[in-house]
C-alpha positions in Angstrom: 87.8 64.8 128.0 90.4 64.6 130.3 91.7 61.2 128.4 92.3 63.4 125.3 92.9 67.0 126.6 94.8 66.1 129.6 95.4 69.4 131.5 94.1 71.6 128.9 90.5 70.0 129.5 88.1 72.4 130.9 86.3 71.7 134.3 83.1 69.6 134.9 81.4 73.0 136.1 82.4 74.9 132.6 81.4 71.8 130.8 77.7 71.8 132.8 77.8 75.4 132.0 78.1 75.2 128.7 75.7 72.7 128.5 72.9 74.5 129.8 73.7 77.5 127.8 73.2 75.7 124.6 70.3 73.9 126.0 68.5 77.2 126.1 68.5 77.6 122.2 71.6 79.9 122.4 73.5 80.3 119.4 77.2 79.7 118.8 77.4 82.9 116.6 79.0 86.0 118.4 76.5 88.6 119.2 76.6 91.8 117.0 79.0 94.6 118.0 78.5 98.4 117.3 80.3 100.1 114.8 81.7 98.7 111.6 83.8 95.8 111.3 87.6 96.1 111.4 87.6 95.0 107.5 85.5 97.6 106.4 88.1 100.5 106.6 88.6 103.2 103.6 91.4 101.2 102.5 89.8 97.9 101.7 86.9 100.1 100.1 89.0 101.9 97.6 90.7 98.7 97.0 87.1 96.8 96.1 86.2 100.0 94.2 89.4 99.8 92.3 89.0 96.2 91.3 85.3 96.3 90.3 85.6 99.3 88.5 88.6 97.6 86.5 86.8 94.6 85.7 82.6 94.5 86.7 82.6 90.9 85.9 84.9 90.2 88.7 83.4 87.4 91.2 83.2 88.3 94.9 85.2 85.2 96.0 88.1 86.5 93.7 88.0 90.1 95.6 87.9 88.0 98.8 91.3 86.3 98.0 93.0 89.2 96.6 92.3 91.4 99.6 92.5 88.6 101.9 89.2 89.5 103.9 86.1 87.4 104.0 83.6 87.0 101.6 80.7 88.5 103.8 82.9 91.7 104.2 83.3 92.2 100.5 79.8 91.8 99.9 78.7 94.2 102.8 81.1 96.7 101.3 79.6 96.2 97.8 76.4 96.4 99.1 77.1 99.6 101.2 78.8 101.5 98.5 76.5 100.6 95.5 78.5 98.9 93.3 75.8 96.3 92.5 73.1 96.8 89.9 70.1 98.8 91.4 67.1 96.7 90.7 64.6 99.6 91.3 64.2 101.4 88.1 61.9 104.0 89.8 64.2 105.2 92.0 66.3 108.6 91.8 68.7 108.8 89.2 72.4 109.1 91.2 75.8 108.5 89.4 77.6 105.4 90.4 81.1 105.0 90.0 80.5 103.2 86.8 79.0 106.2 85.3 81.7 108.6 87.1 84.5 106.8 85.4 82.8 106.5 81.9 81.9 110.6 82.1 86.1 110.8 82.7 86.5 108.7 79.6 84.4 110.5 77.4 85.5 114.0 78.7 89.3 112.7 77.7 88.0 111.7 74.1 86.1 115.2 73.7 89.2 116.9 74.9 91.4 115.0 72.2 88.5 115.6 69.3 88.8 119.2 70.2 87.3 121.6 67.3 86.8 119.2 64.6 83.6 118.0 66.8 81.8 118.0 63.4 84.0 116.2 61.6 84.2 113.0 63.8 80.4 113.0 64.1 80.1 112.5 60.5 82.4 109.4 60.2 80.5 107.7 63.4 79.4 104.1 63.4 77.1 102.8 65.9 76.3 99.3 67.3 74.3 98.4 70.4 73.1 95.3 71.3 70.5 94.8 74.3 68.3 92.0 75.8 64.6 92.9 75.5 62.5 91.3 77.9 58.5 91.1 78.5 57.4 90.7 82.4 53.9 89.4 83.2 52.5 92.1 85.4 52.0 90.0 88.5 53.4 92.4 91.0 50.3 94.0 93.0 52.5 96.9 93.8 56.0 98.4 92.4 59.0 97.1 94.0 60.0 100.4 95.1 56.9 101.1 97.4 58.5 101.6 101.0 59.9 98.1 100.8 63.8 97.4 101.1 65.6 97.3 97.7 66.9 93.7 98.3 63.7 92.2 98.9 62.2 93.8 96.0 65.3 92.8 93.8 64.2 89.1 95.3 61.0 89.5 93.7 62.0 90.9 90.2 64.7 88.0 89.7 62.0 85.5 91.2 59.6 86.6 88.4 60.2 84.9 85.0 59.8 86.8 81.9 57.3 86.1 79.4 59.9 86.6 76.2 63.4 87.3 76.0 65.1 88.8 72.7 68.4 90.1 71.5 67.8 93.5 69.8 70.5 94.7 67.8 70.8 98.5 66.7 73.1 99.5 63.9 73.6 102.9 62.6 75.6 104.8 60.4 75.7 108.4 60.7 77.8 109.3 57.5 80.5 107.8 55.7 83.2 109.2 53.2 84.9 106.8 50.8 
């Protein structure tokens, strides 16, 4: 080591103590520190929220590259502020940022419509597509039964569906020609 590092080489005592430390099965990872990480600040949370609301299909690594922070911190922000899908269907219903954004958009449309709501509703054509899955009831208890949400999500994702098909719902309220 001295031949390679020359004057920057650590002393023999320092190498000996370091070797003894790691032989005790100590990890080279830093111990967790109290408080939140420096990268999880309000400014980064707002930026992540803005990116996720603009494109729900954006990848974690794309957010990390754009904000110049680690993928772990982006994942922590997404989990902490619930920008991911809630896997527990039995939990209480709370508005997510996506629901709030949808409400604002709907409110804007309704303000444009004004008093002509009956006329507009007479000309609505709706189409909706959804995947319908049937699961085998192989879980002994509900995923929300006091366990952590992450564990419940793994169990739900881990179970295979018995059948799956695309359902298309098409409806015409009233059409004037």
